[in-house]
mmCIF file as gemmi writes it, N, C-alpha and C atoms, coordinates in Angstrom:
data_model
loop_
_atom_site.group_PDB
_atom_site.id
_atom_site.type_symbol
_atom_site.label_atom_id
_atom_site.label_alt_id
_atom_site.label_comp_id
_atom_site.label_asym_id
_atom_site.label_entity_id
_atom_site.label_seq_id
_atom_site.pdbx_PDB_ins_code
_atom_site.Cartn_x
_atom_site.Cartn_y
_atom_site.Cartn_z
_atom_site.occupancy
_atom_site.B_iso_or_equiv
_atom_site.pdbx_formal_charge
_atom_site.auth_seq_id
_atom_site.auth_asym_id
_atom_site.pdbx_PDB_model_num
ATOM 1 N N . UNK Axp A 1 ? -3.976 7.391 -0.267 1 0 ? 1 A 1
ATOM 2 C CA . UNK Axp A 1 ? -4.876 6.359 0.19 1 0 ? 1 A 1
ATOM 3 C C . UNK Axp A 1 ? -5.07 5.325 -0.925 1 0 ? 1 A 1
ATOM 4 N N . UNK Axp A 2 ? -4.988 4.061 -0.584 1 0 ? 2 A 1
ATOM 5 C CA . UNK Axp A 2 ? -5.207 2.981 -1.549 1 0 ? 2 A 1
ATOM 6 C C . UNK Axp A 2 ? -6.695 2.825 -1.819 1 0 ? 2 A 1
ATOM 7 N N . UNK Axp A 3 ? -7.028 2.574 -3.087 1 0 ? 3 A 1
ATOM 8 C CA . UNK Axp A 3 ? -8.411 2.328 -3.49 1 0 ? 3 A 1
ATOM 9 C C . UNK Axp A 3 ? -8.505 0.936 -4.092 1 0 ? 3 A 1
ATOM 10 N N . UNK Axp A 4 ? -9.607 0.241 -3.832 1 0 ? 4 A 1
ATOM 11 C CA . UNK Axp A 4 ? -9.869 -1.021 -4.531 1 0 ? 4 A 1
ATOM 12 C C . UNK Axp A 4 ? -10.685 -0.712 -5.766 1 0 ? 4 A 1
ATOM 13 N N . UNK Axp A 5 ? -10.124 -1.031 -6.94 1 0 ? 5 A 1
ATOM 14 C CA . UNK Axp A 5 ? -10.873 -0.837 -8.179 1 0 ? 5 A 1
ATOM 15 C C . UNK Axp A 5 ? -10.374 -1.805 -9.243 1 0 ? 5 A 1
ATOM 16 N N . UNK Axp A 6 ? -11.312 -2.358 -9.974 1 0 ? 6 A 1
ATOM 17 C CA . UNK Axp A 6 ? -11.004 -3.306 -11.052 1 0 ? 6 A 1
ATOM 18 C C . UNK Axp A 6 ? -10.098 -4.445 -10.586 1 0 ? 6 A 1
ATOM 19 N N . UNK Axp A 7 ? -10.43 -5.047 -9.455 1 0 ? 7 A 1
ATOM 20 C CA . UNK Axp A 7 ? -9.668 -6.17 -8.896 1 0 ? 7 A 1
ATOM 21 C C . UNK Axp A 7 ? -8.21 -5.829 -8.624 1 0 ? 7 A 1
ATOM 22 N N . UNK Axp A 8 ? -7.943 -4.568 -8.255 1 0 ? 8 A 1
ATOM 23 C CA . UNK Axp A 8 ? -6.596 -4.16 -7.864 1 0 ? 8 A 1
ATOM 24 C C . UNK Axp A 8 ? -6.683 -3.216 -6.661 1 0 ? 8 A 1
ATOM 25 N N . UNK Axp A 9 ? -5.559 -3.087 -5.975 1 0 ? 9 A 1
ATOM 26 C CA . UNK Axp A 9 ? -5.363 -1.984 -5.049 1 0 ? 9 A 1
ATOM 27 C C . UNK Axp A 9 ? -4.597 -0.944 -5.846 1 0 ? 9 A 1
ATOM 28 N N . UNK Axp A 10 ? -5.06 0.295 -5.851 1 0 ? 10 A 1
ATOM 29 C CA . UNK Axp A 10 ? -4.46 1.345 -6.666 1 0 ? 10 A 1
ATOM 30 C C . UNK Axp A 10 ? -4.13 2.555 -5.8 1 0 ? 10 A 1
ATOM 31 N N . UNK Axp A 11 ? -2.979 3.153 -6.114 1 0 ? 11 A 1
ATOM 32 C CA . UNK Axp A 11 ? -2.628 4.414 -5.464 1 0 ? 11 A 1
ATOM 33 C C . UNK Axp A 11 ? -1.728 5.225 -6.384 1 0 ? 11 A 1
ATOM 34 N N . UNK Axp A 12 ? -1.964 6.526 -6.389 1 0 ? 12 A 1
ATOM 35 C CA . UNK Axp A 12 ? -1.122 7.463 -7.148 1 0 ? 12 A 1
ATOM 36 C C . UNK Axp A 12 ? -0.312 8.285 -6.153 1 0 ? 12 A 1
ATOM 37 N N . UNK Axp A 13 ? 0.986 8.37 -6.388 1 0 ? 13 A 1
ATOM 38 C CA . UNK Axp A 13 ? 1.896 9.122 -5.54 1 0 ? 13 A 1
ATOM 39 C C . UNK Axp A 13 ? 2.457 10.284 -6.344 1 0 ? 13 A 1
ATOM 40 N N . UNK Axp A 14 ? 2.628 11.426 -5.689 1 0 ? 14 A 1
ATOM 41 C CA . UNK Axp A 14 ? 3.238 12.576 -6.352 1 0 ? 14 A 1
ATOM 42 C C . UNK Axp A 14 ? 4.362 13.102 -5.466 1 0 ? 14 A 1
ATOM 43 N N . UNK Axp A 15 ? 5.514 13.333 -6.086 1 0 ? 15 A 1
ATOM 44 C CA . UNK Axp A 15 ? 6.702 13.749 -5.362 1 0 ? 15 A 1
ATOM 45 C C . UNK Axp A 15 ? 7.179 15.116 -5.841 1 0 ? 15 A 1
ATOM 46 N N . UNK Axp A 16 ? 8.179 15.637 -5.167 1 0 ? 16 A 1
ATOM 47 C CA . UNK Axp A 16 ? 8.723 16.954 -5.496 1 0 ? 16 A 1
ATOM 48 C C . UNK Axp A 16 ? 9.326 16.98 -6.901 1 0 ? 16 A 1
ATOM 49 N N . UNK Axp A 17 ? 10.026 15.897 -7.265 1 0 ? 17 A 1
ATOM 50 C CA . UNK Axp A 17 ? 10.697 15.852 -8.567 1 0 ? 17 A 1
ATOM 51 C C . UNK Axp A 17 ? 10.974 14.391 -8.945 1 0 ? 17 A 1
ATOM 52 N N . UNK Axp A 18 ? 11.62 14.204 -10.088 1 0 ? 18 A 1
ATOM 53 C CA . UNK Axp A 18 ? 11.91 12.861 -10.585 1 0 ? 18 A 1
ATOM 54 C C . UNK Axp A 18 ? 12.83 12.102 -9.631 1 0 ? 18 A 1
ATOM 55 N N . UNK Axp A 19 ? 13.832 12.782 -9.094 1 0 ? 19 A 1
ATOM 56 C CA . UNK Axp A 19 ? 14.783 12.139 -8.19 1 0 ? 19 A 1
ATOM 57 C C . UNK Axp A 19 ? 14.072 11.51 -6.995 1 0 ? 19 A 1
ATOM 58 N N . UNK Axp A 20 ? 13.152 12.248 -6.415 1 0 ? 20 A 1
ATOM 59 C CA . UNK Axp A 20 ? 12.396 11.75 -5.264 1 0 ? 20 A 1
ATOM 60 C C . UNK Axp A 20 ? 11.511 10.559 -5.672 1 0 ? 20 A 1
ATOM 61 N N . UNK Axp A 21 ? 10.866 10.657 -6.823 1 0 ? 21 A 1
ATOM 62 C CA . UNK Axp A 21 ? 10.019 9.565 -7.317 1 0 ? 21 A 1
ATOM 63 C C . UNK Axp A 21 ? 10.856 8.317 -7.574 1 0 ? 21 A 1
ATOM 64 N N . UNK Axp A 22 ? 12.024 8.497 -8.189 1 0 ? 22 A 1
ATOM 65 C CA . UNK Axp A 22 ? 12.881 7.352 -8.509 1 0 ? 22 A 1
ATOM 66 C C . UNK Axp A 22 ? 13.417 6.7 -7.239 1 0 ? 22 A 1
ATOM 67 N N . UNK Axp A 23 ? 13.767 7.509 -6.247 1 0 ? 23 A 1
ATOM 68 C CA . UNK Axp A 23 ? 14.216 6.95 -4.965 1 0 ? 23 A 1
ATOM 69 C C . UNK Axp A 23 ? 13.13 6.098 -4.329 1 0 ? 23 A 1
ATOM 70 N N . UNK Axp A 24 ? 11.895 6.592 -4.367 1 0 ? 24 A 1
ATOM 71 C CA . UNK Axp A 24 ? 10.749 5.84 -3.848 1 0 ? 24 A 1
ATOM 72 C C . UNK Axp A 24 ? 10.609 4.518 -4.597 1 0 ? 24 A 1
ATOM 73 N N . UNK Axp A 25 ? 10.686 4.558 -5.917 1 0 ? 25 A 1
ATOM 74 C CA . UNK Axp A 25 ? 10.552 3.343 -6.719 1 0 ? 25 A 1
ATOM 75 C C . UNK Axp A 25 ? 11.654 2.344 -6.389 1 0 ? 25 A 1
ATOM 76 N N . UNK Axp A 26 ? 12.849 2.835 -6.122 1 0 ? 26 A 1
ATOM 77 C CA . UNK Axp A 26 ? 13.958 1.948 -5.758 1 0 ? 26 A 1
ATOM 78 C C . UNK Axp A 26 ? 13.662 1.24 -4.439 1 0 ? 26 A 1
ATOM 79 N N . UNK Axp A 27 ? 13.154 1.983 -3.465 1 0 ? 27 A 1
ATOM 80 C CA . UNK Axp A 27 ? 12.808 1.374 -2.174 1 0 ? 27 A 1
ATOM 81 C C . UNK Axp A 27 ? 11.702 0.336 -2.342 1 0 ? 27 A 1
ATOM 82 N N . UNK Axp A 28 ? 10.699 0.653 -3.161 1 0 ? 28 A 1
ATOM 83 C CA . UNK Axp A 28 ? 9.607 -0.291 -3.415 1 0 ? 28 A 1
ATOM 84 C C . UNK Axp A 28 ? 10.137 -1.537 -4.124 1 0 ? 28 A 1
ATOM 85 N N . UNK Axp A 29 ? 11.037 -1.351 -5.07 1 0 ? 29 A 1
ATOM 86 C CA . UNK Axp A 29 ? 11.598 -2.499 -5.8 1 0 ? 29 A 1
ATOM 87 C C . UNK Axp A 29 ? 12.308 -3.465 -4.856 1 0 ? 29 A 1
ATOM 88 N N . UNK Axp A 30 ? 13.034 -2.952 -3.889 1 0 ? 30 A 1
ATOM 89 C CA . UNK Axp A 30 ? 13.73 -3.814 -2.926 1 0 ? 30 A 1
ATOM 90 C C . UNK Axp A 30 ? 12.735 -4.611 -2.09 1 0 ? 30 A 1
ATOM 91 N N . UNK Axp A 31 ? 11.649 -3.97 -1.68 1 0 ? 31 A 1
ATOM 92 C CA . UNK Axp A 31 ? 10.603 -4.669 -0.924 1 0 ? 31 A 1
ATOM 93 C C . UNK Axp A 31 ? 9.932 -5.726 -1.802 1 0 ? 31 A 1
ATOM 94 N N . UNK Axp A 32 ? 9.648 -5.369 -3.043 1 0 ? 32 A 1
ATOM 95 C CA . UNK Axp A 32 ? 8.996 -6.306 -3.968 1 0 ? 32 A 1
ATOM 96 C C . UNK Axp A 32 ? 9.845 -7.558 -4.152 1 0 ? 32 A 1
ATOM 97 N N . UNK Axp A 33 ? 11.138 -7.377 -4.29 1 0 ? 33 A 1
ATOM 98 C CA . UNK Axp A 33 ? 12.03 -8.537 -4.436 1 0 ? 33 A 1
ATOM 99 C C . UNK Axp A 33 ? 12.008 -9.39 -3.178 1 0 ? 33 A 1
ATOM 100 N N . UNK Axp A 34 ? 12.077 -8.738 -2.02 1 0 ? 34 A 1
ATOM 101 C CA . UNK Axp A 34 ? 12.087 -9.465 -0.748 1 0 ? 34 A 1
ATOM 102 C C . UNK Axp A 34 ? 10.787 -10.245 -0.554 1 0 ? 34 A 1
ATOM 103 N N . UNK Axp A 35 ? 9.65 -9.629 -0.929 1 0 ? 35 A 1
ATOM 104 C CA . UNK Axp A 35 ? 8.348 -10.274 -0.761 1 0 ? 35 A 1
ATOM 105 C C . UNK Axp A 35 ? 8.006 -11.192 -1.93 1 0 ? 35 A 1
ATOM 106 N N . UNK Axp A 36 ? 8.804 -11.149 -3.001 1 0 ? 36 A 1
ATOM 107 C CA . UNK Axp A 36 ? 8.525 -11.875 -4.237 1 0 ? 36 A 1
ATOM 108 C C . UNK Axp A 36 ? 7.102 -11.56 -4.711 1 0 ? 36 A 1
ATOM 109 N N . UNK Axp A 37 ? 6.809 -10.259 -4.722 1 0 ? 37 A 1
ATOM 110 C CA . UNK Axp A 37 ? 5.473 -9.775 -5.118 1 0 ? 37 A 1
ATOM 111 C C . UNK Axp A 37 ? 5.679 -8.441 -5.831 1 0 ? 37 A 1
ATOM 112 N N . UNK Axp A 38 ? 5.547 -8.444 -7.128 1 0 ? 38 A 1
ATOM 113 C CA . UNK Axp A 38 ? 5.952 -7.308 -7.946 1 0 ? 38 A 1
ATOM 114 C C . UNK Axp A 38 ? 4.752 -6.525 -8.46 1 0 ? 38 A 1
ATOM 115 N N . UNK Axp A 39 ? 4.78 -5.201 -8.272 1 0 ? 39 A 1
ATOM 116 C CA . UNK Axp A 39 ? 3.648 -4.373 -8.668 1 0 ? 39 A 1
ATOM 117 C C . UNK Axp A 39 ? 3.616 -4.096 -10.163 1 0 ? 39 A 1
ATOM 118 N N . UNK Axp A 40 ? 2.461 -3.711 -10.62 1 0 ? 40 A 1
ATOM 119 C CA . UNK Axp A 40 ? 2.334 -3.061 -11.92 1 0 ? 40 A 1
ATOM 120 C C . UNK Axp A 40 ? 2.404 -1.583 -11.61 1 0 ? 40 A 1
ATOM 121 N N . UNK Axp A 41 ? 3.291 -0.863 -12.309 1 0 ? 41 A 1
ATOM 122 C CA . UNK Axp A 41 ? 3.439 0.553 -12.007 1 0 ? 41 A 1
ATOM 123 C C . UNK Axp A 41 ? 3.868 1.353 -13.207 1 0 ? 41 A 1
ATOM 124 N N . UNK Axp A 42 ? 3.642 2.672 -13.101 1 0 ? 42 A 1
ATOM 125 C CA . UNK Axp A 42 ? 4.123 3.602 -14.115 1 0 ? 42 A 1
ATOM 126 C C . UNK Axp A 42 ? 4.785 4.772 -13.398 1 0 ? 42 A 1
ATOM 127 N N . UNK Axp A 43 ? 5.666 5.419 -14.114 1 0 ? 43 A 1
ATOM 128 C CA . UNK Axp A 43 ? 6.323 6.621 -13.606 1 0 ? 43 A 1
ATOM 129 C C . UNK Axp A 43 ? 6.4 7.641 -14.723 1 0 ? 43 A 1
ATOM 130 N N . UNK Axp A 44 ? 5.918 8.841 -14.451 1 0 ? 44 A 1
ATOM 131 C CA . UNK Axp A 44 ? 6.089 9.976 -15.346 1 0 ? 44 A 1
ATOM 132 C C . UNK Axp A 44 ? 6.583 11.132 -14.496 1 0 ? 44 A 1
ATOM 133 N N . UNK Axp A 45 ? 7.828 11.5 -14.71 1 0 ? 45 A 1
ATOM 134 C CA . UNK Axp A 45 ? 8.518 12.56 -13.975 1 0 ? 45 A 1
ATOM 135 C C . UNK Axp A 45 ? 8.356 12.389 -12.466 1 0 ? 45 A 1
ATOM 136 N N . UNK Axp A 46 ? 7.472 13.148 -11.817 1 0 ? 46 A 1
ATOM 137 C CA . UNK Axp A 46 ? 7.355 13.082 -10.359 1 0 ? 46 A 1
ATOM 138 C C . UNK Axp A 46 ? 6.145 12.277 -9.879 1 0 ? 46 A 1
ATOM 139 N N . UNK Axp A 47 ? 5.499 11.576 -10.792 1 0 ? 47 A 1
ATOM 140 C CA . UNK Axp A 47 ? 4.301 10.798 -10.443 1 0 ? 47 A 1
ATOM 141 C C . UNK Axp A 47 ? 4.571 9.295 -10.597 1 0 ? 47 A 1
ATOM 142 N N . UNK Axp A 48 ? 4.089 8.537 -9.63 1 0 ? 48 A 1
ATOM 143 C CA . UNK Axp A 48 ? 4.187 7.076 -9.663 1 0 ? 48 A 1
ATOM 144 C C . UNK Axp A 48 ? 2.793 6.534 -9.389 1 0 ? 48 A 1
ATOM 145 N N . UNK Axp A 49 ? 2.317 5.656 -10.26 1 0 ? 49 A 1
ATOM 146 C CA . UNK Axp A 49 ? 1.039 4.98 -10.043 1 0 ? 49 A 1
ATOM 147 C C . UNK Axp A 49 ? 1.33 3.498 -9.857 1 0 ? 49 A 1
ATOM 148 N N . UNK Axp A 50 ? 0.666 2.892 -8.877 1 0 ? 50 A 1
ATOM 149 C CA . UNK Axp A 50 ? 0.893 1.477 -8.56 1 0 ? 50 A 1
ATOM 150 C C . UNK Axp A 50 ? -0.446 0.751 -8.492 1 0 ? 50 A 1
ATOM 151 N N . UNK Axp A 51 ? -0.473 -0.422 -9.12 1 0 ? 51 A 1
ATOM 152 C CA . UNK Axp A 51 ? -1.614 -1.339 -9.063 1 0 ? 51 A 1
ATOM 153 C C . UNK Axp A 51 ? -1.113 -2.65 -8.492 1 0 ? 51 A 1
ATOM 154 N N . UNK Axp A 52 ? -1.808 -3.169 -7.488 1 0 ? 52 A 1
ATOM 155 C CA . UNK Axp A 52 ? -1.443 -4.443 -6.866 1 0 ? 52 A 1
ATOM 156 C C . UNK Axp A 52 ? -2.586 -5.437 -7.005 1 0 ? 52 A 1
ATOM 157 N N . UNK Axp A 53 ? -2.257 -6.635 -7.432 1 0 ? 53 A 1
ATOM 158 C CA . UNK Axp A 53 ? -3.139 -7.789 -7.318 1 0 ? 53 A 1
ATOM 159 C C . UNK Axp A 53 ? -2.277 -9.029 -7.395 1 0 ? 53 A 1
ATOM 160 N N . UNK Axp A 54 ? -2.855 -10.167 -7.07 1 0 ? 54 A 1
ATOM 161 C CA . UNK Axp A 54 ? -2.076 -11.401 -7.008 1 0 ? 54 A 1
ATOM 162 C C . UNK Axp A 54 ? -2.39 -12.237 -8.234 1 0 ? 54 A 1
ATOM 163 N N . UNK Axp A 55 ? -1.408 -12.311 -9.132 1 0 ? 55 A 1
ATOM 164 C CA . UNK Axp A 55 ? -1.602 -12.98 -10.418 1 0 ? 55 A 1
ATOM 165 C C . UNK Axp A 55 ? -1.898 -14.475 -10.253 1 0 ? 55 A 1
ATOM 166 N N . UNK Axp A 56 ? -1.16 -15.141 -9.348 1 0 ? 56 A 1
ATOM 167 C CA . UNK Axp A 56 ? -1.358 -16.589 -9.21 1 0 ? 56 A 1
ATOM 168 C C . UNK Axp A 56 ? -2.633 -16.95 -8.433 1 0 ? 56 A 1
ATOM 169 N N . UNK Axp A 57 ? -3.379 -15.935 -7.983 1 0 ? 57 A 1
ATOM 170 C CA . UNK Axp A 57 ? -4.675 -16.171 -7.341 1 0 ? 57 A 1
ATOM 171 C C . UNK Axp A 57 ? -5.808 -15.754 -8.266 1 0 ? 57 A 1
ATOM 172 N N . UNK Axp A 58 ? -5.494 -15.534 -9.543 1 0 ? 58 A 1
ATOM 173 C CA . UNK Axp A 58 ? -6.527 -15.172 -10.507 1 0 ? 58 A 1
ATOM 174 C C . UNK Axp A 58 ? -6.696 -13.673 -10.669 1 0 ? 58 A 1
ATOM 175 N N . UNK Axp A 59 ? -5.614 -12.928 -10.43 1 0 ? 59 A 1
ATOM 176 C CA . UNK Axp A 59 ? -5.639 -11.466 -10.583 1 0 ? 59 A 1
ATOM 177 C C . UNK Axp A 59 ? -6.689 -10.8 -9.707 1 0 ? 59 A 1
ATOM 178 N N . UNK Axp A 60 ? -6.696 -11.177 -8.433 1 0 ? 60 A 1
ATOM 179 C CA . UNK Axp A 60 ? -7.594 -10.549 -7.458 1 0 ? 60 A 1
ATOM 180 C C . UNK Axp A 60 ? -6.744 -9.951 -6.335 1 0 ? 60 A 1
ATOM 181 N N . UNK Axp A 61 ? -7.371 -9.134 -5.51 1 0 ? 61 A 1
ATOM 182 C CA . UNK Axp A 61 ? -6.699 -8.56 -4.35 1 0 ? 61 A 1
ATOM 183 C C . UNK Axp A 61 ? -6.717 -9.584 -3.224 1 0 ? 61 A 1
ATOM 184 N N . UNK Axp A 62 ? -5.535 -9.843 -2.661 1 0 ? 62 A 1
ATOM 185 C CA . UNK Axp A 62 ? -5.406 -10.796 -1.555 1 0 ? 62 A 1
ATOM 186 C C . UNK Axp A 62 ? -4.712 -10.114 -0.377 1 0 ? 62 A 1
ATOM 187 N N . UNK Axp A 63 ? -4.57 -10.837 0.703 1 0 ? 63 A 1
ATOM 188 C CA . UNK Axp A 63 ? -3.838 -10.327 1.868 1 0 ? 63 A 1
ATOM 189 C C . UNK Axp A 63 ? -2.402 -9.966 1.5 1 0 ? 63 A 1
ATOM 190 N N . UNK Axp A 64 ? -1.836 -10.69 0.548 1 0 ? 64 A 1
ATOM 191 C CA . UNK Axp A 64 ? -0.473 -10.398 0.089 1 0 ? 64 A 1
ATOM 192 C C . UNK Axp A 64 ? -0.39 -8.976 -0.478 1 0 ? 64 A 1
ATOM 193 N N . UNK Axp A 65 ? -1.414 -8.563 -1.188 1 0 ? 65 A 1
ATOM 194 C CA . UNK Axp A 65 ? -1.452 -7.209 -1.755 1 0 ? 65 A 1
ATOM 195 C C . UNK Axp A 65 ? -1.605 -6.162 -0.659 1 0 ? 65 A 1
ATOM 196 N N . UNK Axp A 66 ? -2.44 -6.452 0.318 1 0 ? 66 A 1
ATOM 197 C CA . UNK Axp A 66 ? -2.64 -5.511 1.417 1 0 ? 66 A 1
ATOM 198 C C . UNK Axp A 66 ? -1.36 -5.345 2.225 1 0 ? 66 A 1
ATOM 199 N N . UNK Axp A 67 ? -0.636 -6.438 2.422 1 0 ? 67 A 1
ATOM 200 C CA . UNK Axp A 67 ? 0.642 -6.375 3.126 1 0 ? 67 A 1
ATOM 201 C C . UNK Axp A 67 ? 1.65 -5.564 2.309 1 0 ? 67 A 1
ATOM 202 N N . UNK Axp A 68 ? 1.665 -5.78 1 1 0 ? 68 A 1
ATOM 203 C CA . UNK Axp A 68 ? 2.565 -5.03 0.12 1 0 ? 68 A 1
ATOM 204 C C . UNK Axp A 68 ? 2.218 -3.547 0.152 1 0 ? 68 A 1
ATOM 205 N N . UNK Axp A 69 ? 0.94 -3.202 0.114 1 0 ? 69 A 1
ATOM 206 C CA . UNK Axp A 69 ? 0.508 -1.8 0.159 1 0 ? 69 A 1
ATOM 207 C C . UNK Axp A 69 ? 0.998 -1.136 1.448 1 0 ? 69 A 1
ATOM 208 N N . UNK Axp A 70 ? 0.881 -1.831 2.58 1 0 ? 70 A 1
ATOM 209 C CA . UNK Axp A 70 ? 1.357 -1.28 3.839 1 0 ? 70 A 1
ATOM 210 C C . UNK Axp A 70 ? 2.869 -1.087 3.815 1 0 ? 70 A 1
ATOM 211 N N . UNK Axp A 71 ? 3.577 -2.019 3.23 1 0 ? 71 A 1
ATOM 212 C CA . UNK Axp A 71 ? 5.031 -1.894 3.116 1 0 ? 71 A 1
ATOM 213 C C . UNK Axp A 71 ? 5.4 -0.717 2.217 1 0 ? 71 A 1
ATOM 214 N N . UNK Axp A 72 ? 4.656 -0.514 1.14 1 0 ? 72 A 1
ATOM 215 C CA . UNK Axp A 72 ? 4.906 0.617 0.244 1 0 ? 72 A 1
ATOM 216 C C . UNK Axp A 72 ? 4.654 1.933 0.991 1 0 ? 72 A 1
ATOM 217 N N . UNK Axp A 73 ? 3.599 1.973 1.789 1 0 ? 73 A 1
ATOM 218 C CA . UNK Axp A 73 ? 3.318 3.198 2.573 1 0 ? 73 A 1
ATOM 219 C C . UNK Axp A 73 ? 4.506 3.555 3.461 1 0 ? 73 A 1
ATOM 220 N N . UNK Axp A 74 ? 5.196 2.549 3.969 1 0 ? 74 A 1
ATOM 221 C CA . UNK Axp A 74 ? 6.354 2.783 4.842 1 0 ? 74 A 1
ATOM 222 C C . UNK Axp A 74 ? 7.558 3.314 4.081 1 0 ? 74 A 1
ATOM 223 N N . UNK Axp A 75 ? 7.519 3.298 2.762 1 0 ? 75 A 1
ATOM 224 C CA . UNK Axp A 75 ? 8.61 3.817 1.932 1 0 ? 75 A 1
ATOM 225 C C . UNK Axp A 75 ? 8.542 5.329 1.768 1 0 ? 75 A 1
ATOM 226 N N . UNK Axp A 76 ? 7.442 5.913 2.164 1 0 ? 76 A 1
ATOM 227 C CA . UNK Axp A 76 ? 7.269 7.362 1.979 1 0 ? 76 A 1
ATOM 228 C C . UNK Axp A 76 ? 8.114 8.167 2.953 1 0 ? 76 A 1
């Protein structure tokens, strides 16, 4: 579930292993390129954390972030 905190949409994902996490990140990267909206994220082994906000709108959460979050959910 996405949470709004510190002017971002945040979600932590946990996968079976690194391969599964990396595959997810690859799918998200393709969507990010298509939407021209790139997340802040980290990956440690099977965990991926993502923060979304819109930099050119003053680093706040916008509809663009909500649309991106929904697209990321579809990558699962």
